[in-house]
VEXBANU-677096 format. One record per residue: residue number from 1; x negated, y, z of N, C-alpha, C, O in turn. Coordinates in nm, 4 decimals, padded with zeros to 6 digits, always signed. Each point is the difference from the previous one (the first is absolute). Layout:
<pts>
PT     n        nxx        nyy        nzz       caxx       cayy       cazz        cxx        cyy        czz        oxx        oyy        ozz
PT   NUM          X          Y          Z          X          Y          Z          X          Y          Z          X          Y          Z
...
</pts>
This chain:
<pts>
PT     n        nxx        nyy        nzz       caxx       cayy       cazz        cxx        cyy        czz        oxx        oyy        ozz
PT     1   -05.0928   -05.4959   +05.4418   -00.0676   +00.0331   +00.2162   -00.1604   +00.0457   +00.0076   -00.0855   -00.0655   -00.0596
PT     2   +00.0613   +00.1526   +00.1176   -00.1049   +00.0508   +00.0879   -00.0584   -00.0459   +00.0969   +00.0414   -00.0083   +00.1156
PT     3   -00.2060   -00.0449   -00.1872   -00.1010   -00.0391   +00.1102   -00.0568   +00.1829   +00.0521   -00.0345   +00.1057   -00.0529
PT     4   +00.0562   -00.1656   +00.1889   -00.0696   +00.1345   +00.1339   -00.0547   -00.0039   +00.0176   -00.0014   -00.1140   +00.0464
PT     5   -00.1220   +00.1637   -00.0302   -00.1750   -00.0644   +00.0526   +00.0548   +00.1179   +00.1482   +00.0772   +00.0959   +00.0021
PT     6   -00.1727   -00.1718   +00.1212   +00.0105   +00.1087   +00.1689   -00.0784   +00.1117   -00.1075   -00.0720   +00.0024   -00.0998
PT     7   +00.1440   +00.0897   +00.2004   -00.0655   +00.1117   -00.0311   -00.1591   +00.0702   +00.0463   -00.0059   +00.1142   +00.0455
PT     8   -00.1142   -00.1980   -00.0644   -00.0964   +00.0489   -00.0092   -00.0954   +00.1231   -00.0750   -00.1098   -00.0349   -00.0434
PT     9   +00.1322   +00.1114   +00.0355   -00.0489   +00.1067   -00.1054   -00.0810   +00.1540   +00.1858   -00.0496   +00.1097   -00.0255
PT    10   +00.0652   -00.1570   +00.1521   -00.0504   +00.1308   +00.0090   -00.1111   -00.0742   +00.1197   +00.0220   -00.1133   +00.0429
PT    11   -00.1205   +00.1810   -00.0063   -00.1008   -00.0380   +00.1035   +00.0859   -00.1150   +00.1013   -00.0476   -00.1134   +00.0045
PT    12   +00.1437   +00.1359   +00.0569   +00.0754   -00.0044   +00.1415   +00.1220   -00.1479   -00.0099   +00.1182   -00.0084   +00.0332
PT    13   -00.2170   -00.0950   -00.0960   +00.0701   -00.0855   +00.0049   -00.1037   -00.1490   +00.0348   -00.1191   -00.0292   -00.0107
PT    14   +00.2289   -00.0291   +00.0510   -00.0747   -00.1593   +00.1143   +00.1341   -00.0512   -00.0432   +00.1181   +00.0331   +00.0113
PT    15   -00.2197   -00.1693   -00.0888   +00.1473   -00.1206   +00.0110   -00.0533   -00.0823   +00.0466   -00.1150   -00.0390   -00.0201
PT    16   +00.2319   -00.0170   +00.1240   -00.0458   -00.1228   +00.0660   +00.0878   -00.1529   -00.0156   +00.1207   -00.0154   +00.0186
PT    17   -00.2005   -00.0675   -00.0501   +00.0870   -00.1562   +00.0191   +00.0064   -00.0506   +00.1287   -00.0825   -00.0494   +00.0768
PT    18   +00.2793   +00.0901   -00.0691   +00.0046   -00.0521   +00.1292   +00.0526   -00.1869   +00.0001   +00.0696   -00.0426   -00.0921
PT    19   -00.1056   -00.0286   +00.1820   +00.0430   -00.1468   +00.0367   -00.0106   +00.0130   +00.1581   -00.0913   +00.0127   +00.0816
PT    20   +00.2509   -00.0238   -00.0787   +00.0963   -00.0010   +00.1096   +00.0946   -00.1037   -00.0002   +00.0331   -00.0245   -00.1160
PT    21   +00.0202   -00.0418   +00.1928   +00.1150   -00.0148   -00.0239   +00.0956   +00.0120   +00.0038   +00.0628   -00.1006   -00.0331
PT    22   +00.0033   +00.1973   +00.0649   +00.0852   +00.1029   -00.0073   +00.0021   +00.0791   -00.1855   +00.1079   +00.0217   -00.0551
PT    23   -00.2422   +00.0098   -00.0139   -00.0310   +00.0425   -00.1066   -00.1283   -00.0291   -00.0770   -00.1019   +00.0009   +00.0690
PT    24   +00.0889   -00.0239   -00.1863   -00.0587   -00.0496   -00.0640   -00.0524   +00.0793   -00.1101   +00.0731   -00.0406   -00.0904
PT    25   -00.1356   +00.1099   +00.0469   -00.0328   +00.0910   -00.1230   -00.0725   +00.1241   +00.0138   +00.0012   +00.0436   +00.1151
PT    26   -00.0696   +00.0317   -00.2077   -00.0484   +00.1587   -00.0354   +00.0781   +00.0534   +00.0872   +00.0940   -00.0541   +00.0583
PT    27   -00.1494   +00.2090   -00.0441   +00.0508   +00.1307   +00.0731   -00.1480   +00.0615   -00.0218   -00.1173   -00.0361   +00.0095
PT    28   +00.1903   +00.1472   -00.0433   -00.0765   +00.0991   -00.0684   +00.0214   +00.1128   +00.1103   +00.1078   -00.0124   +00.0582
PT    29   -00.1850   +00.1185   -00.0168   +00.0380   +00.1529   +00.0846   -00.0774   +00.0315   -00.0825   -00.1014   -00.0493   -00.0495
PT    30   +00.2270   +00.2442   +00.0243   -00.0691   +00.0665   -00.1086   +00.0411   +00.1331   +00.0914   +00.1055   +00.0376   +00.0510
PT    31   -00.2276   +00.0097   -00.0554   +00.0388   +00.1654   +00.0787   -00.0287   +00.0967   -00.1439   -00.0925   +00.0291   -00.0757
PT    32   +00.2503   -00.0001   +00.0968   +00.0113   +00.1003   -00.1741   -00.0513   +00.1622   -00.0105   +00.0514   +00.0832   +00.0747
PT    33   -00.1322   -00.0534   -00.1503   -00.1426   +00.0813   -00.0180   +00.0510   +00.0860   -00.1499   +00.0471   -00.0372   -00.1075
PT    34   -00.0790   +00.1483   +00.1572   -00.0001   +00.0724   -00.1621   +00.1428   -00.0347   -00.1228   +00.0027   -00.0419   -00.1157
PT    35   +00.1215   +00.0931   +00.2327   +00.0802   -00.0382   -00.0714   +00.0581   +00.1136   -00.0324   +00.0259   +00.0816   +00.0885
PT    36   +00.0036   -00.0578   -00.2170   +00.0275   +00.1385   -00.0454   +00.1673   +00.0182   +00.0001   +00.0222   +00.1124   +00.0451
PT    37   +00.0321   -00.1416   -00.0594   +00.1910   +00.0602   +00.0083   +00.0274   -00.1328   +00.1237   -00.0483   -00.1127   -00.0112
PT    38   +00.1333   +00.1575   +00.1225   +00.0399   -00.1300   +00.0726   +00.1377   -00.0491   -00.0769   +00.0860   +00.0558   -00.0681
PT    39   -00.1149   -00.2102   +00.1225   +00.1235   -00.0552   -00.0995   +00.0948   +00.0111   +00.0654   -00.0195   +00.0122   +00.1209
PT    40   +00.1887   -00.0114   -00.1814   +00.1150   -00.0176   +00.1352   +00.0995   -00.0245   -00.1616   +00.0551   +00.0495   -00.0983
PT    41   -00.0919   -00.1672   +00.1759   +00.2033   -00.0663   -00.0355   +00.0899   -00.0223   +00.0658   +00.0056   +00.0220   +00.1210
PT    42   +00.1107   -00.0863   -00.2133   +00.1350   -00.0079   +00.0869   -00.0135   -00.1425   +00.0171   +00.0076   -00.0843   -00.0893
PT    43   -00.0250   +00.0680   +00.1928   +00.0166   -00.1558   +00.0644   +00.1460   -00.0504   -00.0452   -00.0148   -00.1196   -00.0249
PT    44   +00.1367   +00.1523   +00.0048   +00.1218   -00.0287   -00.0044   +00.0873   +00.0543   +00.0541   +00.1126   +00.0048   -00.0495
PT    45   -00.1448   +00.0518   +00.1694   +00.0692   +00.0915   +00.1301   -00.0651   +00.1222   -00.0083   +00.0917   +00.0821   -00.0015
PT    46   -00.2147   -00.0130   -00.0058   -00.0775   +00.1268   +00.0706   -00.1258   +00.0225   -00.1762   -00.0443   -00.0786   -00.0837
PT    47   +00.0372   +00.1854   +00.1004   -00.1561   +00.0301   +00.0118   -00.1214   -00.0501   +00.0383   -00.0187   +00.0611   +00.1052
PT    48   -00.0750   -00.1313   -00.1212   -00.1098   +00.0075   +00.1307   -00.1431   -00.0276   -00.1219   -00.0203   -00.0743   -00.0960
PT    49   -00.0587   +00.1877   +00.1728   -00.1372   +00.0049   +00.0096   -00.0870   -00.1098   +00.0343   -00.0204   -00.0149   +00.1205
PT    50   -00.0638   -00.1060   -00.2410   -00.0225   -00.0578   +00.0391   -00.1305   -00.0531   -00.0445   -00.0269   -00.1191   -00.0150
PT    51   -00.0839   +00.2622   -00.0126   -00.1259   -00.0556   -00.0447   -00.0278   +00.1964   -00.0006   +00.0700   +00.0921   -00.0423
PT    52   -00.1961   -00.0958   +00.1063   -00.0271   +00.1103   -00.0332   -00.1207   +00.0142   +00.1289   -00.0197   -00.0964   +00.0741
PT    53   -00.0380   +00.1938   -00.0613   -00.1950   +00.0193   +00.0317   +00.0203   -00.0624   +00.1049   +00.1073   +00.0513   +00.0314
PT    54   -00.1422   -00.1682   +00.0958   -00.0723   -00.0446   +00.0864   +00.1300   -00.1113   +00.0448   -00.0005   -00.0612   +00.1068
PT    55   +00.1049   +00.0502   -00.2062   +00.1081   -00.1089   -00.0398   -00.0692   -00.1248   +00.0193   -00.1011   -00.0059   -00.0699
PT    56   +00.1247   -00.1118   +00.1523   -00.0644   -00.1236   +00.0249   +00.0687   -00.0736   -00.0708   +00.1067   +00.0571   -00.0222
PT    57   -00.1122   -00.1707   -00.0333   +00.0269   -00.0960   -00.0525   -00.0525   -00.1451   +00.0320   -00.1133   -00.0347   -00.0336
PT    58   +00.2028   -00.0504   +00.1017   -00.0588   -00.1701   -00.0078   +00.1062   -00.0774   -00.1299   +00.1220   -00.0021   -00.0163
PT    59   -00.2251   -00.0496   -00.0516   +00.0933   -00.0880   -00.1281   +00.0120   -00.1141   +00.0578   -00.0869   -00.0313   +00.0813
PT    60   +00.1337   -00.0075   -00.0928   -00.0030   -00.2129   +00.0540   +00.0543   -00.0730   -00.1207   +00.0992   +00.0157   -00.0711
PT    61   -00.2430   -00.1377   +00.0748   +00.0752   -00.0933   -00.1756   -00.0349   -00.1543   +00.1432   -00.0965   -00.0591   +00.0485
PT    62   +00.2348   +00.0595   -00.0386   -00.0081   -00.1884   +00.0471   -00.0332   -00.0912   -00.1108   +00.0042   +00.0293   -00.1195
PT    63   -00.0360   -00.1372   +00.1680   -00.0570   -00.0914   -00.1119   +00.0976   -00.0813   +00.0012   -00.0026   -00.0685   -00.1022
PT    64   +00.0995   +00.0399   +00.1790   +00.1483   -00.0573   -00.0197   +00.1748   +00.0652   -00.0032   +00.1143   -00.0293   +00.0350
PT    65   -00.1982   +00.1414   -00.1074   +00.1449   +00.1025   -00.0375   +00.0000   -00.0002   -00.0932   -00.0920   -00.0571   -00.0586
PT    66   +00.2030   +00.1258   -00.0188   +00.0455   +00.0678   -00.1348   +00.0374   +00.0988   +00.0661   +00.1167   +00.0180   +00.0349
PT    67   -00.2583   +00.0944   +00.0022   +00.0595   +00.1686   +00.0593   -00.0964   +00.0048   +00.0345   -00.0690   -00.0821   +00.0605
PT    68   +00.0417   +00.2283   -00.1113   -00.1498   +00.0955   +00.0755   +00.0951   +00.1088   +00.1021   +00.1187   +00.0280   -00.0166
PT    69   -00.1850   +00.0083   +00.0955   +00.0516   +00.0721   +00.1092   -00.1023   +00.1482   +00.0352   -00.1221   -00.0116   -00.0097
PT    70   +00.1819   +00.1420   +00.0487   -00.1060   +00.1153   -00.0458   +00.1274   +00.0720   +00.0938   +00.1144   +00.0443   -00.0107
PT    71   -00.2417   -00.0715   +00.1257   +00.0743   +00.0445   +00.1276   -00.0927   +00.1258   +00.0270   -00.1173   -00.0115   +00.0356
PT    72   +00.2020   +00.1719   -00.0627   -00.0130   +00.0762   -00.0066   +00.0110   +00.0806   +00.1307   +00.0873   +00.0077   +00.0864
PT    73   -00.2512   +00.0702   -00.1097   +00.0427   +00.1204   +00.1739   -00.0462   +00.1788   -00.0498   -00.0895   +00.0387   -00.0752
PT    74   +00.1729   +00.0240   +00.1385   -00.0371   +00.1457   -00.0968   -00.1444   +00.0684   +00.0981   -00.0710   -00.0823   +00.0580
PT    75   +00.0481   +00.1838   -00.0501   -00.1477   +00.0531   +00.0624   -00.0185   -00.0618   +00.1222   -00.0887   -00.0844   +00.0124
PT    76   +00.2058   +00.1345   +00.1368   -00.0177   -00.0045   +00.0524   +00.0409   -00.1160   +00.0879   +00.0328   +00.0073   +00.1184
PT    77   -00.0394   -00.1082   -00.1892   +00.0437   -00.1598   -00.0124   +00.1095   -00.0529   +00.1058   +00.0185   -00.0581   +00.1070
PT    78   +00.0475   +00.1304   -00.2322   +00.1795   -00.0334   +00.0256   +00.0390   -00.1192   -00.0765   -00.0301   +00.0440   -00.1109
PT    79   +00.0693   -00.1475   +00.0904   +00.0571   -00.1004   -00.0620   +00.1181   +00.0961   -00.0842   +00.0915   +00.0673   +00.0475
PT    80   -00.1352   -00.0910   -00.2034   +00.0575   +00.0638   -00.0652   +00.1865   -00.1109   -00.0314   +00.1146   +00.0304   +00.0330
PT    81   -00.1736   -00.1675   -00.1146   +00.0446   -00.0492   +00.0181   -00.0688   -00.1545   -00.0753   -00.1025   -00.0006   -00.0682
PT    82   +00.1645   -00.0906   +00.0919   -00.0510   -00.1765   -00.1392   +00.1122   +00.0497   -00.1097   +00.1141   +00.0457   -00.0053
PT    83   -00.2449   -00.0931   -00.0948   +00.0328   -00.0585   -00.0826   -00.0536   -00.1230   -00.0510   -00.1118   -00.0485   +00.0177
PT    84   +00.2343   -00.0051   -00.1008   -00.0642   -00.1020   -00.0455   +00.0386   -00.0370   -00.1653   +00.1170   +00.0094   -00.0372
PT    85   -00.2081   -00.0450   -00.0420   -00.0256   -00.0173   -00.1292   +00.0827   -00.1670   -00.0262   -00.0089   -00.1024   +00.0678
PT    86   +00.0732   +00.1258   -00.1707   +00.0300   -00.1637   +00.0459   -00.0517   -00.0432   -00.1521   +00.0337   +00.0556   -00.1046
PT    87   -00.1160   -00.1587   +00.1173   -00.0811   -00.0850   -00.1179   -00.0338   -00.1135   -00.0346   -00.0486   -00.0897   +00.0688
PT    88   +00.0789   +00.0918   -00.1992   -00.0556   -00.1699   -00.0709   -00.0748   -00.0444   +00.0876   +00.0248   -00.0797   +00.0905
PT    89   -00.1286   +00.1378   -00.1204   -00.1515   -00.1009   +00.0906   -00.0762   +00.1344   +00.0464   +00.0058   +00.1172   -00.0371
PT    90   -00.0722   -00.1799   +00.1249   -00.1318   +00.0502   +00.1337   -00.0667   -00.0680   -00.0967   +00.0245   -00.0787   -00.0915
PT    91   -00.1395   +00.1479   +00.1534   -00.1289   -00.0186   -00.0331   -00.1459   +00.0649   +00.0190   -00.0088   +00.0777   +00.0951
PT    92   -00.0997   -00.0973   -00.1674   -00.1222   +00.0622   +00.0384   -00.1280   +00.0025   -00.1431   -00.0583   -00.1047   -00.0281
PT    93   +00.0286   +00.2380   -00.0517   -00.0270   -00.0236   -00.0644   -00.1506   +00.1150   +00.0011   +00.0088   +00.1228   +00.0002
PT    94   -00.1461   -00.2063   +00.0004   -00.0666   +00.0739   -00.0165   -00.0595   +00.0666   +00.1506   -00.0941   +00.0771   +00.0189
PT    95   +00.1692   -00.1267   +00.0570   -00.0299   +00.0771   +00.1419   +00.1139   +00.0717   +00.0482   +00.0094   +00.0453   +00.1141
PT    96   +00.0886   -00.0351   -00.2160   +00.1403   +00.0945   +00.0530   +00.1195   -00.0683   -00.0238   +00.0449   -00.0389   -00.1077
PT    97   +00.0256   +00.0233   +00.2784   +00.1086   -00.0185   -00.0265   +00.1208   +00.0429   -00.0752   +00.0515   +00.1083   +00.0277
PT    98   +00.0225   -00.2229   -00.1673   +00.1571   +00.1002   -00.0494   +00.1023   -00.1256   +00.0398   +00.0073   -00.1133   +00.0474
PT    99   +00.0483   +00.1986   -00.0913   +00.1525   -00.0367   -00.0503   +00.0688   +00.0767   -00.1577   -00.0100   +00.1096   -00.0553
PT   100   +00.1038   -00.2818   +00.0193   +00.0859   +00.0240   -00.1149   +00.1065   +00.0557   +00.0790   +00.0641   -00.0704   +00.0780
PT   101   -00.0317   +00.2485   -00.1013   +00.1245   +00.0040   +00.0437   +00.1182   -00.0471   -00.0884   -00.0102   -00.0179   -00.1214
PT   102   +00.1094   +00.0017   +00.1848   +00.1249   -00.0411   -00.0571   +00.1000   +00.1357   +00.0217   +00.1215   -00.0093   -00.0177
PT   103   -00.1707   +00.1053   +00.0482   +00.1181   +00.1610   -00.0612   +00.0917   +00.0089   +00.1645   +00.0244   +00.1095   +00.0509
PT   104   +00.0044   -00.2003   -00.0057   +00.0540   -00.0408   +00.1396   +00.0074   +00.0344   +00.1026   +00.0170   -00.0972   +00.0736
PT   105   -00.0223   +00.2441   +00.0118   -00.0769   -00.0122   +00.1375   +00.0786   +00.0073   +00.1423   +00.1184   -00.0168   +00.0293
PT   106   -00.1892   +00.0364   +00.0172   +00.0847   -00.0349   +00.1797   -00.0914   +00.1481   +00.0779   -00.1197   +00.0280   +00.0052
PT   107   +00.2471   +00.0429   +00.0478   -00.0817   +00.1125   +00.1338   +00.0043   -00.0777   +00.0741   +00.0833   -00.0827   -00.0369
PT   108   -00.1518   +00.0407   +00.1811   +00.0905   +00.0466   +00.1329   -00.0332   +00.1645   +00.0514   -00.0953   +00.0574   -00.0524
PT   109   +00.1733   +00.0096   +00.1503   -00.0770   +00.1137   +00.0068   -00.0085   -00.0638   +00.1286   +00.0312   -00.1136   +00.0356
PT   110   -00.1102   +00.2707   +00.0637   -00.0342   -00.0085   +00.1716   +00.0856   -00.0466   +00.0853   -00.0314   -00.0276   +00.1158
PT   111   +00.1860   +00.0094   -00.1791   +00.1078   -00.0039   +00.0811   +00.0488   -00.1291   -00.0765   +00.1225   -00.0091   -00.0077
PT   112   -00.2067   -00.1074   -00.0588   +00.0773   -00.1342   -00.0196   +00.1377   +00.0051   -00.1338   +00.0814   -00.0850   -00.0362
PT   113   -00.1097   +00.2365   -00.0102   +00.0758   -00.0114   -00.0349   -00.0271   -00.0289   -00.1806   -00.0878   +00.0645   -00.0573
PT   114   +00.1985   -00.1971   -00.0412   -00.0687   -00.0918   -00.1024   +00.0574   +00.1239   -00.1108   +00.1173   +00.0365   +00.0081
PT   115   -00.2091   +00.0222   -00.1088   +00.0536   +00.0260   -00.1529   -00.0667   -00.0250   -00.0998   -00.1057   +00.0519   -00.0361
PT   116   +00.1913   -00.1667   -00.0318   -00.0312   -00.0374   -00.1888   -00.0348   +00.1664   -00.0716   +00.0604   +00.1012   +00.0356
PT   117   -00.1662   -00.1038   -00.1376   -00.0030   +00.0971   -00.0607   +00.0348   -00.0815   -00.1176   +00.0736   -00.0983   +00.0086
PT   118   -00.1318   +00.1433   -00.1290   -00.0104   -00.0336   -00.1368   +00.0259   -00.1522   -00.0278   -00.0806   -00.0925   -00.0102
PT   119   +00.2229   +00.0943   +00.0005   +00.0953   -00.1089   +00.0516   -00.0078   +00.0248   -00.2568   -00.0139   -00.0839   -00.0890
PT   120   +00.0288   +00.2063   +00.0872   +00.0149   +00.0628   -00.1256   -00.1075   -00.1133   -00.0915   +00.0356   -00.0984   -00.0650
PT   121   -00.2047   +00.1620   +00.0906   -00.0535   -00.0430   -00.0164   -00.0458   -00.1663   -00.0223   -00.0622   -00.0473   -00.0952
PT   122   +00.1115   -00.0177   +00.2079   -00.0123   -00.0796   -00.1238   +00.1020   -00.1399   -00.0072   -00.0265   -00.1198   +00.0109
PT   123   +00.1767   +00.2060   -00.0384   +00.0667   +00.0151   -00.1127   -00.0274   +00.0130   -00.1326   +00.0295   -00.0926   -00.0756
PT   124   -00.1036   +00.2352   +00.0164   -00.0171   +00.0429   -00.0658   -00.1375   -00.0970   -00.1138   -00.0151   -00.0145   -00.1213
PT   125   -00.0674   -00.0366   +00.2590   -00.1253   -00.0775   -00.0462   +00.0428   -00.1031   -00.1080   -00.0396   -00.0199   -00.1148
PT   126   +00.1606   -00.0546   +00.2137   +00.0872   -00.1032   -00.0592   +00.0187   -00.0328   -00.1629   -00.0196   -00.0894   -00.0825
PT   127   +00.0795   +00.2466   +00.0970   +00.1213   +00.0055   -00.1058   -00.1130   +00.0380   -00.1141   +00.0210   -00.0210   -00.1195
PT   128   -00.1730   +00.0934   +00.1817   -00.0662   +00.0120   -00.1495   -00.1200   -00.1137   -00.0285   -00.0854   -00.0045   -00.0886
PT   129   +00.1101   -00.0713   +00.1832   -00.0816   -00.1434   -00.0296   -00.1375   -00.0487   +00.0749   -00.0696   -00.0967   -00.0309
PT   130   +00.0468   +00.2022   +00.1516   -00.1760   +00.0090   +00.0126   +00.0670   -00.0771   +00.1559   -00.0582   +00.0264   +00.1052
PT   131   +00.1440   -00.0918   -00.1040   +00.0116   -00.0996   +00.1011   +00.1445   -00.0848   -00.0429   +00.0912   +00.0558   -00.0611
PT   132   -00.0864   -00.2062   +00.1057   +00.0766   -00.1045   +00.0102   +00.1487   +00.0145   +00.0810   +00.0013   +00.0993   +00.0726
PT   133   +00.1232   -00.1781   -00.0706   +00.0465   +00.0216   +00.1067   -00.0416   -00.0811   +00.0980   +00.0569   +00.0070   +00.1089
PT   134   -00.1891   -00.1209   -00.1339   +00.0014   -00.0558   +00.1443   -00.1062   +00.0864   +00.0818   -00.0197   -00.0363   +00.1159
PT   135   -00.0544   +00.1523   -00.1660   -00.0376   +00.0475   +00.0677   +00.0901   +00.1393   +00.0569   -00.0483   +00.0659   +00.0920
PT   136   +00.1894   -00.0243   -00.1564   +00.0759   +00.0990   +00.0559   +00.0890   -00.1111   +00.1239   +00.0734   +00.0458   +00.0876
PT   137   -00.0975   -00.1735   -00.1041   +00.1015   -00.1255   +00.1421   -00.1493   +00.0468   +00.1097   +00.0225   +00.0234   +00.1187
PT   138   -00.1362   -00.0163   -00.1615   -00.0876   -00.0712   +00.0468   +00.0021   +00.1283   +00.1343   +00.0111   +00.0007   +00.1226
PT   139   -00.0329   +00.1208   -00.2568   -00.0178   +00.1457   +00.1596   +00.1248   +00.0104   +00.0470   +00.0076   +00.0996   +00.0718
PT   140   +00.1255   -00.1756   -00.0824   +00.0959   +00.0281   +00.0935   -00.0297   -00.1309   +00.0904   +00.0691   -00.0181   +00.1003
PT   141   -00.1398   -00.0451   -00.1243   -00.0320   -00.1146   +00.1420   -00.1255   +00.0695   +00.1009   -00.0302   +00.0155   +00.1184
PT   142   -00.0138   +00.0109   -00.2468   -00.1505   +00.0716   +00.0857   +00.0337   +00.0831   +00.1229   -00.0401   -00.0213   +00.1144
PT   143   +00.1352   +00.1380   -00.1634   +00.1111   +00.1049   +00.0615   +00.1091   -00.1193   +00.1477   +00.0102   +00.0552   +00.1095
PT   144   +00.0250   -00.1315   -00.1166   +00.0736   -00.0403   +00.1190   -00.0864   -00.0982   +00.0458   +00.0688   -00.0798   +00.0637
PT   145   -00.2606   +00.0230   -00.0642   -00.0482   +00.0137   +00.0894   -00.0697   +00.0717   +00.0601   -00.0857   -00.0379   +00.0799
PT   146   +00.1181   +00.1845   -00.1162   -00.0482   +00.1155   +00.0726   +00.0599   +00.0517   +00.0458   -00.0486   +00.1101   +00.0262
PT   147   +00.1593   -00.1246   +00.0126   +00.1565   -00.0136   +00.0891   -00.0679   -00.1161   +00.1047   -00.0439   +00.0236   +00.1126
PT   148   +00.0458   -00.0889   -00.1466   -00.0200   -00.1182   +00.1081   -00.1119   -00.0203   +00.0923   -00.0161   -00.0544   +00.1092
PT   149   -00.0427   +00.1072   -00.1792   -00.2052   +00.0202   +00.0930   -00.0168   +00.1408   +00.0481   -00.0683   +00.0214   +00.1001
PT   150   +00.1149   +00.0565   -00.1524   -00.0352   +00.1791   +00.0465   +00.0812   +00.0555   -00.0010   -00.0078   +00.0866   +00.0871
PT   151   +00.1626   -00.0795   -00.1826   +00.1120   +00.0809   +00.0269   +00.0763   -00.0615   +00.1353   +00.0220   +00.0959   +00.0740
PT   152   +00.0047   -00.1641   -00.0409   +00.0414   -00.0518   +00.1472   -00.0714   -00.0519   +00.1105   +00.0491   -00.0448   +00.1036
PT   153   -00.1784   +00.0551   -00.1360   -00.0733   +00.0198   +00.1153   -00.0730   +00.0837   -00.0097   -00.1208   -00.0226   -00.0070
PT   154   +00.1579   +00.1116   +00.0045   -00.1278   +00.0819   +00.0175   -00.1084   +00.0429   +00.0951   -00.0684   +00.1020   -00.0078
PT   155   +00.0643   -00.1907   +00.0929   -00.0828   -00.0090   +00.0628   -00.1619   -00.0653   -00.0571   -00.1110   +00.0518   +00.0122
PT   156   +00.1509   -00.1871   -00.0786   -00.0745   -00.0827   -00.1058   -00.0553   +00.1414   -00.0264   -00.0966   +00.0176   +00.0742
PT   157   +00.1208   +00.0890   -00.1511   -00.0555   +00.1234   -00.0859   -00.0972   +00.1172   +00.0524   -00.0803   +00.0699   -00.0619
PT   158   +00.1204   -00.0736   +00.2137   -00.0851   +00.1053   +00.0565   -00.1352   -00.1054   +00.0415   -00.1213   +00.0166   -00.0131
PT   159   +00.1901   -00.1135   +00.0601   -00.1473   -00.0664   +00.0639   -00.0933   -00.0823   -00.0653   -00.0659   -00.0894   +00.0530
PT   160   +00.0625   +00.1416   -00.2301   -00.0875   -00.0597   -00.0942   -00.0287   +00.1732   -00.0490   -00.1099   +00.0246   -00.0496
PT   161   +00.2075   +00.0857   +00.0651   -00.0349   +00.1052   -00.0117   -00.0985   +00.0643   +00.1200   -00.1074   +00.0540   -00.0267
PT   162   +00.1497   -00.0653   +00.1356   -00.1511   +00.0115   +00.0956   -00.1020   -00.0998   +00.0242   -00.0856   +00.0302   +00.0831
PT   163   +00.0747   -00.1890   -00.1621   -00.0750   -00.0358   +00.0229   -00.1092   +00.0205   -00.0927   -00.1093   -00.0539   +00.0173
PT   164   +00.1364   +00.1343   -00.1204   -00.0530   +00.0518   -00.1397   -00.0877   +00.1059   +00.0619   -00.1212   +00.0101   +00.0192
PT   165   +00.2429   +00.0768   +00.0089   -00.0996   +00.1240   +00.0701   -00.1158   +00.0187   +00.0809   -00.0910   +00.0826   +00.0062
PT   166   +00.1263   -00.1929   +00.0574   -00.0871   +00.0462   +00.1132   -00.1015   -00.1267   -00.0752   -00.1163   -00.0004   +00.0405
PT   167   +00.1378   -00.0611   -00.1019   -00.1898   -00.0523   -00.0659   -00.0368   +00.1165   -00.0651   -00.1107   +00.0454   +00.0292
PT   168   +00.1842   +00.0188   -00.1181   -00.0329   +00.0687   -00.0447   -00.1311   +00.1214   +00.0723   -00.1219   +00.0092   -00.0149
PT   169   +00.1996   +00.0501   +00.0759   -00.0525   +00.1143   +00.1125   -00.0738   -00.0321   +00.0819   -00.0453   +00.0769   +00.0848
PT   170   +00.0097   -00.2402   -00.0977   -00.0912   -00.0730   +00.1492   -00.1476   +00.0451   -00.0973   -00.0110   +00.0025   -00.1226
PT   171   -00.0547   +00.0184   +00.1906   -00.2114   -00.0535   -00.0843   +00.0344   -00.1289   -00.0263   -00.0765   -00.0309   -00.0914
PT   172   +00.1341   -00.0483   +00.1119   -00.0475   -00.1111   -00.0601   +00.0447   -00.0312   -00.1521   +00.1144   -00.0208   -00.0403
PT   173   -00.2143   +00.0226   -00.0211   +00.0247   -00.0369   -00.1343   -00.0454   -00.0752   -00.0437   -00.0707   +00.0189   -00.0990
PT   174   +00.0926   -00.1562   +00.1592   -00.0947   -00.0941   -00.0873   +00.0248   -00.0710   -00.1159   -00.0858   -00.0512   -00.0720
PT   175   +00.1704   +00.0499   +00.0607   +00.0741   -00.0616   -00.1115   +00.0252   +00.0913   -00.1413   +00.0616   -00.0369   -00.1001
PT   176   -00.1394   +00.1893   +00.1270   +00.0563   +00.0659   -00.0978   -00.0794   -00.0432   -00.1184   -00.1170   -00.0370   +00.0103
PT   177   +00.2075   +00.0442   -00.1667   -00.0125   -00.0784   -00.1084   -00.0940   +00.1529   -00.0749   -00.0869   -00.0052   -00.0870
PT   178   +00.1353   +00.1162   +00.1487   -00.1048   +00.0794   -00.1205   -00.1365   +00.0067   -00.0066   -00.0544   +00.0604   -00.0925
</pts>
């Protein structure tokens, strides 16, 4: 299992603690700069550029969930995708959110299409002894929960995304932890 920390290696990083009835946790906003080479990935359907200069990401770490979401925008502010890292644990260490990645990932496209990726990585990690059978079961359980919470209720995801984007884009940074 790999621990992944919120990306905070540039000056264009802001961390907020969110304590609303519909979401509790941490959200990080970053404007990507000094990217030497665009990152183009295959999302299970097509090649998509997810990281380049002036792209914006919102990384979301719910305190009551076992997943992290990266909401990705291109340099023109167009939504690229919602990328869910299914996790064993979500936490905060030295003021930086992290997730213990269980390899299985979910992508939701702007059209609301569901794409499950990296299932092979999940199963390889089990075979290699990096995770347990219980972890595999837990990953698939979280995937089912994400179906119910976001895939089948895309309006909830859009509402959360709009809320977070508005919080970061507004001048109100009264809960900034950085």
